[in-house]
VMD Tcl script that builds the backbone (N, CA, C; Angstrom):
set m [mol new atoms 486]
animate dup $m
set s [atomselect $m all]
$s set {name element resname resid chain x y z} {
  {N N MET 1 A -4.545 9.511 3.635}
  {CA C MET 1 A -4.739 10.611 4.548}
  {C C MET 1 A -3.724 10.468 5.685}
  {N N GLY 2 A -3.169 11.534 6.131}
  {CA C GLY 2 A -2.208 11.492 7.228}
  {C C GLY 2 A -2.132 12.827 7.920}
  {N N ASN 3 A -1.387 12.887 9.010}
  {CA C ASN 3 A -1.314 14.141 9.747}
  {C C ASN 3 A 0.082 14.435 10.280}
  {N N TYR 4 A 1.102 13.901 9.656}
  {CA C TYR 4 A 2.455 14.190 10.094}
  {C C TYR 4 A 3.381 14.177 8.881}
  {N N PRO 5 A 4.482 14.951 8.935}
  {CA C PRO 5 A 5.396 14.973 7.788}
  {C C PRO 5 A 5.956 13.584 7.500}
  {N N SER 6 A 5.837 13.144 6.266}
  {CA C SER 6 A 6.254 11.786 5.926}
  {C C SER 6 A 7.382 11.753 4.903}
  {N N ASN 7 A 7.770 12.922 4.374}
  {CA C ASN 7 A 8.780 12.986 3.322}
  {C C ASN 7 A 8.426 12.098 2.141}
  {N N GLY 8 A 7.129 11.908 1.919}
  {CA C GLY 8 A 6.685 11.140 0.768}
  {C C GLY 8 A 6.794 9.641 0.924}
  {N N ASN 9 A 7.109 9.144 2.111}
  {CA C ASN 9 A 7.298 7.703 2.278}
  {C C ASN 9 A 6.036 6.907 1.977}
  {N N SER 10 A 4.869 7.413 2.380}
  {CA C SER 10 A 3.629 6.703 2.068}
  {C C SER 10 A 3.392 6.683 0.561}
  {N N MET 11 A 3.629 7.822 -0.100}
  {CA C MET 11 A 3.478 7.871 -1.552}
  {C C MET 11 A 4.394 6.846 -2.210}
  {N N ARG 12 A 5.635 6.821 -1.769}
  {CA C ARG 12 A 6.615 5.891 -2.357}
  {C C ARG 12 A 6.152 4.445 -2.174}
  {N N MET 13 A 5.676 4.120 -0.979}
  {CA C MET 13 A 5.240 2.756 -0.712}
  {C C MET 13 A 4.098 2.359 -1.641}
  {N N TRP 14 A 3.061 3.211 -1.770}
  {CA C TRP 14 A 1.914 2.869 -2.614}
  {C C TRP 14 A 2.318 2.811 -4.079}
  {N N LEU 15 A 3.186 3.709 -4.535}
  {CA C LEU 15 A 3.645 3.683 -5.920}
  {C C LEU 15 A 4.434 2.414 -6.227}
  {N N GLU 16 A 5.242 1.960 -5.264}
  {CA C GLU 16 A 6.020 0.741 -5.466}
  {C C GLU 16 A 5.150 -0.510 -5.360}
  {N N PHE 17 A 4.142 -0.483 -4.497}
  {CA C PHE 17 A 3.274 -1.644 -4.304}
  {C C PHE 17 A 2.308 -1.811 -5.468}
  {N N PHE 18 A 1.685 -0.710 -5.894}
  {CA C PHE 18 A 0.751 -0.725 -7.015}
  {C C PHE 18 A 1.445 -0.098 -8.224}
  {N N THR 19 A 2.211 -0.900 -8.928}
  {CA C THR 19 A 3.105 -0.386 -9.970}
  {C C THR 19 A 2.385 0.204 -11.178}
  {N N GLU 20 A 1.138 -0.132 -11.391}
  {CA C GLU 20 A 0.388 0.376 -12.536}
  {C C GLU 20 A -0.738 1.319 -12.118}
  {N N ALA 21 A -0.914 1.541 -10.825}
  {CA C ALA 21 A -2.075 2.281 -10.318}
  {C C ALA 21 A -1.904 3.786 -10.415}
  {N N LYS 22 A -3.038 4.436 -10.591}
  {CA C LYS 22 A -3.112 5.883 -10.426}
  {C C LYS 22 A -3.527 6.100 -8.968}
  {N N ILE 23 A -2.793 6.935 -8.243}
  {CA C ILE 23 A -2.987 7.092 -6.806}
  {C C ILE 23 A -3.382 8.527 -6.489}
  {N N THR 24 A -4.419 8.669 -5.688}
  {CA C THR 24 A -4.871 9.975 -5.220}
  {C C THR 24 A -4.673 10.015 -3.712}
  {N N ILE 25 A -3.993 11.049 -3.248}
  {CA C ILE 25 A -3.723 11.196 -1.816}
  {C C ILE 25 A -4.351 12.494 -1.336}
  {N N ILE 26 A -5.092 12.389 -0.228}
  {CA C ILE 26 A -5.596 13.603 0.410}
  {C C ILE 26 A -4.981 13.693 1.797}
  {N N ASP 27 A -4.670 14.905 2.200}
  {CA C ASP 27 A -4.046 15.150 3.494}
  {C C ASP 27 A -4.362 16.578 3.911}
  {N N ASN 28 A -4.394 16.815 5.197}
  {CA C ASN 28 A -4.681 18.172 5.669}
  {C C ASN 28 A -3.431 19.042 5.716}
  {N N ASN 29 A -2.276 18.483 5.397}
  {CA C ASN 29 A -1.014 19.214 5.472}
  {C C ASN 29 A -0.256 19.018 4.160}
  {N N GLU 30 A -0.164 20.070 3.356}
  {CA C GLU 30 A 0.499 19.939 2.051}
  {C C GLU 30 A 1.979 19.589 2.176}
  {N N ARG 31 A 2.589 19.823 3.342}
  {CA C ARG 31 A 3.996 19.436 3.528}
  {C C ARG 31 A 4.180 17.923 3.437}
  {N N ASN 32 A 3.100 17.163 3.659}
  {CA C ASN 32 A 3.192 15.709 3.554}
  {C C ASN 32 A 3.281 15.232 2.110}
  {N N PHE 33 A 3.138 16.142 1.152}
  {CA C PHE 33 A 3.261 15.779 -0.248}
  {C C PHE 33 A 4.698 15.953 -0.738}
  {N N PHE 34 A 5.608 16.323 0.150}
  {CA C PHE 34 A 7.016 16.449 -0.209}
  {C C PHE 34 A 7.556 15.067 -0.562}
  {N N TYR 35 A 8.392 15.009 -1.568}
  {CA C TYR 35 A 9.029 13.748 -1.929}
  {C C TYR 35 A 10.419 14.043 -2.454}
  {N N ASP 36 A 11.315 13.118 -2.219}
  {CA C ASP 36 A 12.695 13.271 -2.678}
  {C C ASP 36 A 13.101 12.052 -3.524}
  {N N PHE 37 A 12.165 11.550 -4.299}
  {CA C PHE 37 A 12.437 10.395 -5.134}
  {C C PHE 37 A 11.765 10.605 -6.486}
  {N N GLU 38 A 12.260 9.898 -7.480}
  {CA C GLU 38 A 11.716 10.010 -8.830}
  {C C GLU 38 A 10.553 9.037 -9.000}
  {N N PHE 39 A 9.526 9.466 -9.678}
  {CA C PHE 39 A 8.409 8.597 -10.022}
  {C C PHE 39 A 7.640 9.236 -11.170}
  {N N ASP 40 A 6.776 8.450 -11.766}
  {CA C ASP 40 A 5.937 8.918 -12.862}
  {C C ASP 40 A 4.856 9.816 -12.278}
  {N N ARG 41 A 5.013 11.131 -12.427}
  {CA C ARG 41 A 4.104 12.092 -11.804}
  {C C ARG 41 A 2.680 12.037 -12.365}
  {N N ASP 42 A 2.504 11.402 -13.509}
  {CA C ASP 42 A 1.150 11.245 -14.060}
  {C C ASP 42 A 0.327 10.241 -13.262}
  {N N ARG 43 A 0.981 9.488 -12.396}
  {CA C ARG 43 A 0.288 8.453 -11.630}
  {C C ARG 43 A -0.229 8.927 -10.283}
  {N N ILE 44 A 0.068 10.162 -9.893}
  {CA C ILE 44 A -0.318 10.586 -8.546}
  {C C ILE 44 A -0.961 11.969 -8.567}
  {N N ASN 45 A -2.026 12.114 -7.789}
  {CA C ASN 45 A -2.693 13.399 -7.572}
  {C C ASN 45 A -2.771 13.641 -6.083}
  {N N THR 46 A -2.574 14.885 -5.683}
  {CA C THR 46 A -2.650 15.223 -4.265}
  {C C THR 46 A -3.641 16.361 -4.062}
  {N N TYR 47 A -4.352 16.289 -2.941}
  {CA C TYR 47 A -5.335 17.310 -2.577}
  {C C TYR 47 A -5.217 17.607 -1.090}
  {N N VAL 48 A -5.279 18.885 -0.746}
  {CA C VAL 48 A -5.314 19.276 0.659}
  {C C VAL 48 A -6.768 19.245 1.097}
  {N N VAL 49 A -7.074 18.341 2.038}
  {CA C VAL 49 A -8.436 18.130 2.524}
  {C C VAL 49 A -8.373 17.890 4.018}
  {N N ASP 50 A -9.208 18.584 4.770}
  {CA C ASP 50 A -9.316 18.366 6.208}
  {C C ASP 50 A -10.353 17.283 6.447}
  {N N GLN 51 A -9.920 16.151 6.940}
  {CA C GLN 51 A -10.781 14.987 7.163}
  {C C GLN 51 A -11.882 15.257 8.182}
  {N N SER 52 A -11.724 16.266 8.995}
  {CA C SER 52 A -12.734 16.581 10.010}
  {C C SER 52 A -13.796 17.549 9.494}
  {N N SER 53 A -13.664 17.972 8.242}
  {CA C SER 53 A -14.561 18.980 7.675}
  {C C SER 53 A -15.440 18.387 6.584}
  {N N ILE 54 A -16.741 18.362 6.826}
  {CA C ILE 54 A -17.655 17.839 5.806}
  {C C ILE 54 A -17.601 18.701 4.544}
  {N N SER 55 A -17.391 20.008 4.691}
  {CA C SER 55 A -17.314 20.861 3.499}
  {C C SER 55 A -16.051 20.566 2.697}
  {N N ASP 56 A -14.915 20.302 3.362}
  {CA C ASP 56 A -13.692 19.928 2.647}
  {C C ASP 56 A -13.878 18.597 1.918}
  {N N LEU 57 A -14.470 17.625 2.598}
  {CA C LEU 57 A -14.681 16.320 1.978}
  {C C LEU 57 A -15.617 16.431 0.780}
  {N N ASN 58 A -16.705 17.183 0.929}
  {CA C ASN 58 A -17.633 17.365 -0.188}
  {C C ASN 58 A -16.996 18.140 -1.333}
  {N N SER 59 A -16.159 19.124 -1.027}
  {CA C SER 59 A -15.447 19.865 -2.077}
  {C C SER 59 A -14.509 18.940 -2.844}
  {N N PHE 60 A -13.839 18.050 -2.123}
  {CA C PHE 60 A -12.962 17.067 -2.775}
  {C C PHE 60 A -13.769 16.187 -3.725}
  {N N VAL 61 A -14.914 15.697 -3.256}
  {CA C VAL 61 A -15.775 14.864 -4.104}
  {C C VAL 61 A -16.183 15.647 -5.356}
  {N N ASP 62 A -16.528 16.918 -5.187}
  {CA C ASP 62 A -16.906 17.754 -6.337}
  {C C ASP 62 A -15.730 17.940 -7.296}
  {N N LYS 63 A -14.510 18.148 -6.751}
  {CA C LYS 63 A -13.326 18.380 -7.592}
  {C C LYS 63 A -13.004 17.186 -8.472}
  {N N ILE 64 A -13.168 15.980 -7.949}
  {CA C ILE 64 A -12.781 14.815 -8.745}
  {C C ILE 64 A -13.881 14.391 -9.708}
  {N N GLY 65 A -15.041 15.025 -9.612}
  {CA C GLY 65 A -16.115 14.773 -10.575}
  {C C GLY 65 A -16.639 13.355 -10.517}
  {N N ASN 66 A -16.638 12.692 -11.649}
  {CA C ASN 66 A -17.189 11.339 -11.750}
  {C C ASN 66 A -16.171 10.244 -11.468}
  {N N GLU 67 A -14.981 10.613 -11.051}
  {CA C GLU 67 A -13.946 9.611 -10.787}
  {C C GLU 67 A -14.368 8.717 -9.624}
  {N N LYS 68 A -14.152 7.421 -9.783}
  {CA C LYS 68 A -14.456 6.430 -8.747}
  {C C LYS 68 A -13.194 5.623 -8.469}
  {N N PHE 69 A -13.089 5.128 -7.252}
  {CA C PHE 69 A -11.879 4.434 -6.818}
  {C C PHE 69 A -12.154 2.971 -6.497}
  {N N ASP 70 A -11.184 2.115 -6.784}
  {CA C ASP 70 A -11.252 0.699 -6.430}
  {C C ASP 70 A -11.021 0.498 -4.937}
  {N N PHE 71 A -10.127 1.304 -4.377}
  {CA C PHE 71 A -9.781 1.212 -2.959}
  {C C PHE 71 A -9.690 2.607 -2.367}
  {N N ILE 72 A -10.114 2.719 -1.129}
  {CA C ILE 72 A -9.863 3.926 -0.338}
  {C C ILE 72 A -9.240 3.443 0.959}
  {N N ILE 73 A -8.111 4.039 1.319}
  {CA C ILE 73 A -7.424 3.671 2.551}
  {C C ILE 73 A -7.385 4.898 3.443}
  {N N ASP 74 A -8.075 4.826 4.569}
  {CA C ASP 74 A -8.092 5.921 5.532}
  {C C ASP 74 A -7.023 5.646 6.583}
  {N N ASP 75 A -5.915 6.337 6.459}
  {CA C ASP 75 A -4.833 6.282 7.437}
  {C C ASP 75 A -4.567 7.705 7.885}
  {N N GLY 76 A -5.652 8.430 8.155}
  {CA C GLY 76 A -5.576 9.849 8.464}
  {C C GLY 76 A -5.352 10.134 9.929}
  {N N SER 77 A -6.279 10.860 10.496}
  {CA C SER 77 A -6.105 11.367 11.859}
  {C C SER 77 A -6.210 10.285 12.924}
  {N N HIS 78 A -6.816 9.149 12.594}
  {CA C HIS 78 A -7.064 8.050 13.534}
  {C C HIS 78 A -8.057 8.430 14.616}
  {N N GLN 79 A -8.798 9.499 14.406}
  {CA C GLN 79 A -9.848 9.904 15.342}
  {C C GLN 79 A -11.180 9.420 14.790}
  {N N ALA 80 A -11.954 8.746 15.631}
  {CA C ALA 80 A -13.197 8.113 15.175}
  {C C ALA 80 A -14.140 9.098 14.499}
  {N N ASP 81 A -14.307 10.286 15.060}
  {CA C ASP 81 A -15.216 11.259 14.436}
  {C C ASP 81 A -14.808 11.540 12.999}
  {N N HIS 82 A -13.514 11.656 12.751}
  {CA C HIS 82 A -13.005 11.921 11.403}
  {C C HIS 82 A -13.162 10.696 10.509}
  {N N GLN 83 A -12.862 9.516 11.050}
  {CA C GLN 83 A -12.985 8.279 10.284}
  {C C GLN 83 A -14.432 8.039 9.858}
  {N N ILE 84 A -15.358 8.266 10.780}
  {CA C ILE 84 A -16.779 8.058 10.499}
  {C C ILE 84 A -17.273 9.065 9.467}
  {N N LEU 85 A -16.913 10.329 9.638}
  {CA C LEU 85 A -17.331 11.355 8.679}
  {C C LEU 85 A -16.800 11.034 7.286}
  {N N SER 86 A -15.526 10.678 7.188}
  {CA C SER 86 A -14.930 10.333 5.896}
  {C C SER 86 A -15.628 9.133 5.274}
  {N N LEU 87 A -15.896 8.110 6.071}
  {CA C LEU 87 A -16.590 6.926 5.579}
  {C C LEU 87 A -17.964 7.299 5.026}
  {N N GLU 88 A -18.709 8.086 5.769}
  {CA C GLU 88 A -20.076 8.419 5.365}
  {C C GLU 88 A -20.123 9.326 4.134}
  {N N VAL 89 A -19.070 10.122 3.918}
  {CA C VAL 89 A -19.044 10.987 2.728}
  {C C VAL 89 A -18.429 10.264 1.534}
  {N N LEU 90 A -17.294 9.610 1.719}
  {CA C LEU 90 A -16.538 9.058 0.594}
  {C C LEU 90 A -17.032 7.688 0.126}
  {N N PHE 91 A -17.398 6.832 1.049}
  {CA C PHE 91 A -17.814 5.464 0.701}
  {C C PHE 91 A -18.947 5.453 -0.327}
  {N N PRO 92 A -20.057 6.151 -0.094}
  {CA C PRO 92 A -21.159 6.061 -1.051}
  {C C PRO 92 A -20.984 6.915 -2.309}
  {N N THR 93 A -20.022 7.829 -2.314}
  {CA C THR 93 A -19.928 8.755 -3.450}
  {C C THR 93 A -18.792 8.449 -4.418}
  {N N ILE 94 A -17.627 8.024 -3.926}
  {CA C ILE 94 A -16.480 7.881 -4.833}
  {C C ILE 94 A -15.882 6.482 -4.869}
  {N N LEU 95 A -16.434 5.543 -4.116}
  {CA C LEU 95 A -15.946 4.168 -4.158}
  {C C LEU 95 A -16.755 3.384 -5.185}
  {N N LYS 96 A -16.052 2.666 -6.065}
  {CA C LYS 96 A -16.725 1.858 -7.083}
  {C C LYS 96 A -17.539 0.737 -6.439}
  {N N ASP 97 A -18.551 0.258 -7.160}
  {CA C ASP 97 A -19.219 -0.965 -6.736}
  {C C ASP 97 A -18.174 -2.065 -6.641}
  {N N ASN 98 A -18.237 -2.831 -5.586}
  {CA C ASN 98 A -17.276 -3.884 -5.261}
  {C C ASN 98 A -15.918 -3.331 -4.833}
  {N N GLY 99 A -15.805 -2.006 -4.681}
  {CA C GLY 99 A -14.583 -1.414 -4.149}
  {C C GLY 99 A -14.502 -1.656 -2.647}
  {N N VAL 100 A -13.293 -1.507 -2.098}
  {CA C VAL 100 A -13.078 -1.771 -0.673}
  {C C VAL 100 A -12.536 -0.524 0.014}
  {N N TYR 101 A -13.129 -0.219 1.157}
  {CA C TYR 101 A -12.763 0.937 1.978}
  {C C TYR 101 A -12.063 0.395 3.221}
  {N N PHE 102 A -10.800 0.779 3.417}
  {CA C PHE 102 A -10.007 0.328 4.553}
  {C C PHE 102 A -9.891 1.474 5.557}
  {N N ILE 103 A -10.102 1.168 6.816}
  {CA C ILE 103 A -9.879 2.158 7.873}
  {C C ILE 103 A -8.862 1.558 8.830}
  {N N GLU 104 A -7.701 2.200 8.882}
  {CA C GLU 104 A -6.610 1.729 9.739}
  {C C GLU 104 A -6.690 2.377 11.114}
  {N N ASP 105 A -6.050 1.721 12.049}
  {CA C ASP 105 A -5.861 2.273 13.400}
  {C C ASP 105 A -7.181 2.649 14.067}
  {N N ILE 106 A -8.064 1.672 14.148}
  {CA C ILE 106 A -9.345 1.878 14.826}
  {C C ILE 106 A -9.115 1.620 16.315}
  {N N HIS 107 A -8.774 2.678 17.023}
  {CA C HIS 107 A -8.455 2.540 18.431}
  {C C HIS 107 A -9.345 3.410 19.297}
  {N N ASP 108 A -10.253 4.124 18.691}
  {CA C ASP 108 A -11.093 5.075 19.407}
  {C C ASP 108 A -12.414 4.394 19.765}
  {N N LYS 109 A -12.809 4.475 21.011}
  {CA C LYS 109 A -14.039 3.837 21.487}
  {C C LYS 109 A -15.262 4.294 20.693}
  {N N LYS 110 A -15.244 5.523 20.210}
  {CA C LYS 110 A -16.380 6.025 19.438}
  {C C LYS 110 A -16.601 5.195 18.179}
  {N N PHE 111 A -15.520 4.686 17.583}
  {CA C PHE 111 A -15.692 3.863 16.393}
  {C C PHE 111 A -16.334 2.532 16.763}
  {N N VAL 112 A -15.944 1.970 17.896}
  {CA C VAL 112 A -16.561 0.729 18.365}
  {C C VAL 112 A -18.060 0.938 18.573}
  {N N GLU 113 A -18.420 2.086 19.098}
  {CA C GLU 113 A -19.836 2.404 19.301}
  {C C GLU 113 A -20.573 2.612 17.974}
  {N N TYR 114 A -19.851 2.918 16.906}
  {CA C TYR 114 A -20.423 3.122 15.576}
  {C C TYR 114 A -20.644 1.794 14.838}
  {N N LEU 115 A -19.950 0.747 15.244}
  {CA C LEU 115 A -20.017 -0.535 14.541}
  {C C LEU 115 A -21.432 -1.080 14.365}
  {N N PRO 116 A -22.341 -0.953 15.340}
  {CA C PRO 116 A -23.710 -1.450 15.093}
  {C C PRO 116 A -24.382 -0.788 13.890}
  {N N LYS 117 A -24.071 0.460 13.612}
  {CA C LYS 117 A -24.649 1.126 12.447}
  {C C LYS 117 A -24.138 0.478 11.158}
  {N N ILE 118 A -22.853 0.142 11.126}
  {CA C ILE 118 A -22.287 -0.532 9.957}
  {C C ILE 118 A -22.924 -1.911 9.804}
  {N N TYR 119 A -23.057 -2.624 10.897}
  {CA C TYR 119 A -23.697 -3.942 10.864}
  {C C TYR 119 A -25.126 -3.831 10.346}
  {N N SER 120 A -25.853 -2.842 10.820}
  {CA C SER 120 A -27.231 -2.644 10.364}
  {C C SER 120 A -27.274 -2.363 8.870}
  {N N ASN 121 A -26.298 -1.600 8.351}
  {CA C ASN 121 A -26.238 -1.337 6.909}
  {C C ASN 121 A -25.994 -2.624 6.129}
  {N N LEU 122 A -25.141 -3.491 6.649}
  {CA C LEU 122 A -24.865 -4.758 5.981}
  {C C LEU 122 A -26.129 -5.611 5.923}
  {N N ASN 123 A -26.900 -5.610 6.980}
  {CA C ASN 123 A -28.087 -6.457 7.084}
  {C C ASN 123 A -29.375 -5.718 6.783}
  {N N ASP 124 A -29.270 -4.594 6.141}
  {CA C ASP 124 A -30.433 -3.796 5.776}
  {C C ASP 124 A -31.468 -4.662 5.064}
  {N N GLY 125 A -32.691 -4.624 5.553}
  {CA C GLY 125 A -33.779 -5.342 4.904}
  {C C GLY 125 A -34.041 -6.720 5.485}
  {N N GLU 126 A -33.140 -7.228 6.321}
  {CA C GLU 126 A -33.368 -8.528 6.945}
  {C C GLU 126 A -34.446 -8.399 8.009}
  {N N VAL 127 A -35.218 -9.441 8.179}
  {CA C VAL 127 A -36.291 -9.428 9.167}
  {C C VAL 127 A -36.045 -10.540 10.175}
  {N N SER 128 A -36.119 -10.197 11.446}
  {CA C SER 128 A -35.996 -11.167 12.516}
  {C C SER 128 A -37.102 -10.890 13.523}
  {N N SER 129 A -38.067 -11.784 13.616}
  {CA C SER 129 A -39.245 -11.598 14.461}
  {C C SER 129 A -39.941 -10.300 14.073}
  {N N ASN 130 A -40.110 -9.399 15.022}
  {CA C ASN 130 A -40.787 -8.132 14.745}
  {C C ASN 130 A -39.805 -6.986 14.545}
  {N N TYR 131 A -38.521 -7.296 14.534}
  {CA C TYR 131 A -37.512 -6.246 14.424}
  {C C TYR 131 A -36.950 -6.228 13.016}
  {N N ARG 132 A -36.968 -5.089 12.397}
  {CA C ARG 132 A -36.451 -4.962 11.037}
  {C C ARG 132 A -35.215 -4.077 11.059}
  {N N LEU 133 A -34.103 -4.616 10.545}
  {CA C LEU 133 A -32.855 -3.860 10.471}
  {C C LEU 133 A -32.848 -3.059 9.177}
  {N N GLU 134 A -33.528 -1.940 9.192}
  {CA C GLU 134 A -33.578 -1.149 7.962}
  {C C GLU 134 A -33.787 0.316 8.300}
  {N N ASP 135 A -32.993 1.139 7.719}
  {CA C ASP 135 A -33.158 2.584 7.820}
  {C C ASP 135 A -32.747 3.152 6.468}
  {N N PRO 136 A -33.705 3.425 5.582}
  {CA C PRO 136 A -33.358 3.870 4.233}
  {C C PRO 136 A -32.586 5.183 4.198}
  {N N ASN 137 A -32.575 5.927 5.283}
  {CA C ASN 137 A -31.849 7.194 5.311}
  {C C ASN 137 A -30.360 7.007 5.558}
  {N N THR 138 A -29.952 5.833 5.995}
  {CA C THR 138 A -28.550 5.638 6.332}
  {C C THR 138 A -27.904 4.494 5.567}
  {N N ASP 139 A -28.549 3.950 4.536}
  {CA C ASP 139 A -27.973 2.830 3.799}
  {C C ASP 139 A -26.735 3.290 3.040}
  {N N LEU 140 A -25.596 2.666 3.338}
  {CA C LEU 140 A -24.345 3.011 2.674}
  {C C LEU 140 A -24.049 2.078 1.503}
  {N N GLY 141 A -24.822 1.009 1.330}
  {CA C GLY 141 A -24.556 0.057 0.259}
  {C C GLY 141 A -23.431 -0.898 0.602}
  {N N ILE 142 A -23.385 -1.344 1.843}
  {CA C ILE 142 A -22.337 -2.256 2.302}
  {C C ILE 142 A -22.715 -3.682 1.925}
  {N N SER 143 A -21.777 -4.405 1.286}
  {CA C SER 143 A -22.033 -5.802 0.940}
  {C C SER 143 A -21.205 -6.775 1.768}
  {N N CYS 144 A -20.111 -6.310 2.385}
  {CA C CYS 144 A -19.241 -7.208 3.137}
  {C C CYS 144 A -18.401 -6.399 4.124}
  {N N ILE 145 A -18.175 -6.963 5.297}
  {CA C ILE 145 A -17.325 -6.333 6.307}
  {C C ILE 145 A -16.321 -7.374 6.798}
  {N N ASN 146 A -15.051 -7.001 6.833}
  {CA C ASN 146 A -14.011 -7.834 7.437}
  {C C ASN 146 A -13.312 -7.002 8.484}
  {N N MET 147 A -13.142 -7.579 9.657}
  {CA C MET 147 A -12.488 -6.862 10.748}
  {C C MET 147 A -11.234 -7.613 11.186}
  {N N TYR 148 A -10.190 -6.851 11.434}
  {CA C TYR 148 A -8.923 -7.374 11.899}
  {C C TYR 148 A -8.456 -6.488 13.046}
  {N N ARG 149 A -7.381 -6.857 13.674}
  {CA C ARG 149 A -6.848 -6.018 14.738}
  {C C ARG 149 A -6.489 -4.655 14.150}
  {N N SER 150 A -7.122 -3.606 14.658}
  {CA C SER 150 A -6.852 -2.212 14.261}
  {C C SER 150 A -7.231 -1.886 12.827}
  {N N LEU 151 A -7.989 -2.740 12.150}
  {CA C LEU 151 A -8.323 -2.517 10.753}
  {C C LEU 151 A -9.718 -3.056 10.455}
  {N N ILE 152 A -10.476 -2.277 9.698}
  {CA C ILE 152 A -11.760 -2.737 9.186}
  {C C ILE 152 A -11.769 -2.524 7.677}
  {N N CYS 153 A -12.293 -3.511 6.947}
  {CA C CYS 153 A -12.390 -3.459 5.496}
  {C C CYS 153 A -13.866 -3.589 5.142}
  {N N ILE 154 A -14.392 -2.619 4.432}
  {CA C ILE 154 A -15.816 -2.583 4.119}
  {C C ILE 154 A -15.963 -2.548 2.599}
  {N N GLN 155 A -16.686 -3.528 2.064}
  {CA C GLN 155 A -16.873 -3.602 0.614}
  {C C GLN 155 A -18.216 -2.991 0.240}
  {N N ARG 156 A -18.199 -2.245 -0.842}
  {CA C ARG 156 A -19.409 -1.606 -1.354}
  {C C ARG 156 A -19.984 -2.463 -2.471}
  {N N GLY 157 A -21.290 -2.595 -2.500}
  {CA C GLY 157 A -21.923 -3.325 -3.583}
  {C C GLY 157 A -23.292 -3.828 -3.201}
  {N N LYS 158 A -23.820 -4.622 -4.092}
  {CA C LYS 158 A -25.149 -5.174 -3.865}
  {C C LYS 158 A -25.101 -6.197 -2.747}
  {N N LYS 159 A -26.159 -6.214 -1.964}
  {CA C LYS 159 A -26.253 -7.189 -0.883}
  {C C LYS 159 A -26.653 -8.543 -1.461}
  {N N ILE 160 A -26.091 -9.572 -0.919}
  {CA C ILE 160 A -26.450 -10.923 -1.326}
  {C C ILE 160 A -27.791 -11.249 -0.678}
  {N N THR 161 A -28.734 -11.660 -1.486}
  {CA C THR 161 A -30.063 -11.988 -0.956}
  {C C THR 161 A -30.271 -13.496 -1.024}
  {N N ARG 162 A -31.208 -13.942 -0.202}
  {CA C ARG 162 A -31.506 -15.375 -0.177}
  {C C ARG 162 A -32.539 -15.707 -1.205}
}
mol reanalyze $m
mol bondsrecalc $m
mol representation Tube
mol addrep $m
């Protein structure tokens, strides 16, 4: 996901890095799908999707049908509201079990304020004294979280139990 003309540089990078991968790119600006290099066109799909629109995100999920992804990399608008909406729609619907969801450029305070919800999802069902970290309406199926400077990696899958 992105929001500025890239002349296909992101596509080229992912195609060169993942030499055997099929890559799906969504962006709110079809001009970002421009490319001036040769590649195996069977390996890439592009969709115009507005990351800030729940209807666009849900339409994208409907268009790809039962397809599931090993990795999702959100390098879109870098706005927390958009990152959170995308995570909540795409993570539970199109990411494979044990797949990893990357969110780059987490610089918005709203995302920091959202982190306790992610933590609660990771620890869903744990009991500490009289407080239970569980909300069945918001379970995203998070099994692991790794945080780095400007980057969070969230793995989907079964929770490890004691």
